[in-house]
C-alpha positions in Angstrom: 220.8 79.2 82.0 218.4 78.5 79.3 214.8 79.7 79.6 213.7 76.1 79.8 216.0 75.5 82.8 214.8 78.7 84.5 211.4 77.2 85.1 212.6 74.2 87.1 214.8 76.5 89.2 211.8 78.7 90.0 209.7 75.6 90.8 212.5 74.4 93.1 212.6 77.7 95.2 208.9 78.4 95.1 208.0 76.2 98.3 210.7 78.1 100.3 209.5 81.5 99.1 205.9 80.6 99.9 206.8 79.2 103.3 208.3 82.4 104.3 205.5 84.5 102.9 207.6 86.0 100.1 206.7 86.8 96.5 208.5 85.8 93.4 209.0 88.5 90.7 210.9 88.8 87.5 214.5 90.0 88.1 214.0 93.1 86.0 211.2 94.2 88.5 213.4 93.8 91.5 213.3 96.6 94.0 215.5 97.8 96.9 215.4 94.9 99.4 214.4 92.2 96.9 216.9 89.3 96.7 217.8 88.4 93.1 218.6 84.7 92.7 221.0 83.8 89.9 221.9 80.5 88.3 225.0 80.0 86.1 225.6 83.8 86.3 222.2 84.9 85.1 219.4 86.4 87.2 216.5 84.0 87.2 214.0 85.3 89.8 213.8 88.0 92.5 212.3 87.2 95.9 210.4 90.0 97.6 210.6 89.3 101.3 207.6 90.1 103.5 207.6 92.7 106.3 208.1 91.0 109.7 204.5 91.7 110.8 203.2 90.1 107.6 205.5 87.1 108.2 203.9 86.5 111.6 200.4 86.6 110.1 201.6 84.2 107.4 203.1 81.8 110.0 199.9 81.9 112.1 197.8 81.1 109.0 200.1 78.2 108.1 199.8 76.8 111.6 196.0 77.0 111.3 196.2 75.1 108.1 198.5 72.5 109.6 196.2 72.0 112.6 193.1 72.0 110.5 191.2 74.5 112.7 191.5 78.0 114.1 194.3 78.2 116.7 191.8 79.4 119.3 190.1 76.0 119.2 193.2 74.0 120.0 193.6 72.4 123.5 196.0 74.0 126.0 198.8 71.6 125.4 198.7 72.2 121.6 198.6 75.9 122.1 201.7 75.6 124.2 203.3 73.7 121.4 202.3 76.5 118.9 203.9 79.1 121.2 207.1 77.0 121.3 207.1 76.9 117.5 206.5 80.6 117.2 209.2 81.4 119.7 211.7 79.3 117.7 210.7 81.2 114.6 211.2 84.6 116.2 207.5 85.6 116.5 208.0 87.4 119.7 210.7 89.7 118.4 208.1 91.4 116.2 206.5 94.5 117.7 203.1 93.4 119.2 204.0 89.8 118.6 202.7 88.6 121.9 199.4 90.5 121.4 199.0 89.1 117.9 199.7 85.5 119.0 197.4 85.9 122.1 194.6 87.1 119.8 195.1 84.2 117.4 195.1 81.6 120.2 192.1 83.2 122.0 194.1 83.7 125.2 195.5 86.6 127.2 199.0 88.1 126.8 199.5 86.9 130.4 198.8 83.3 129.2 201.3 83.6 126.3 203.9 84.8 128.7 203.1 81.9 131.1 203.6 79.5 128.2 206.9 81.1 127.3 208.1 81.1 130.9 207.1 77.4 131.3 209.0 76.5 128.2 212.1 78.5 129.4 211.9 76.8 132.8 211.6 73.4 131.2 214.8 74.1 129.2 216.6 74.9 132.5 216.6 78.6 131.6 215.8 80.2 134.9 215.3 77.4 137.4 211.7 78.8 137.7 208.5 77.1 138.7 208.3 73.4 137.8 204.5 73.3 137.7 
């Protein structure tokens, strides 16, 4: 790949890297867990992936930008929607994920668990409380 073609490739992958909270570095600066992306057999860019806890912070910040306000200021229904999105993105598999999300939403851990249980019941997961 010519150097002039490398720029458009980097530009194409940049939104994905930024969405996941990663960092783009030159391939010759790649470290242990970095992912080197090649095009036409030549390394073009290395992607430094974030730690899981950093990813959760990045996702929460992105959700705040998307909603245009701090997550704690959202109404209950929207907070439930945020919890659903976070569950789909694996936020609760991160150590202290529930506590981190509860803090961002301005609710208790108990409330986050209630939102999760309500969502699971709505999907027919446990046949739990319909209310």
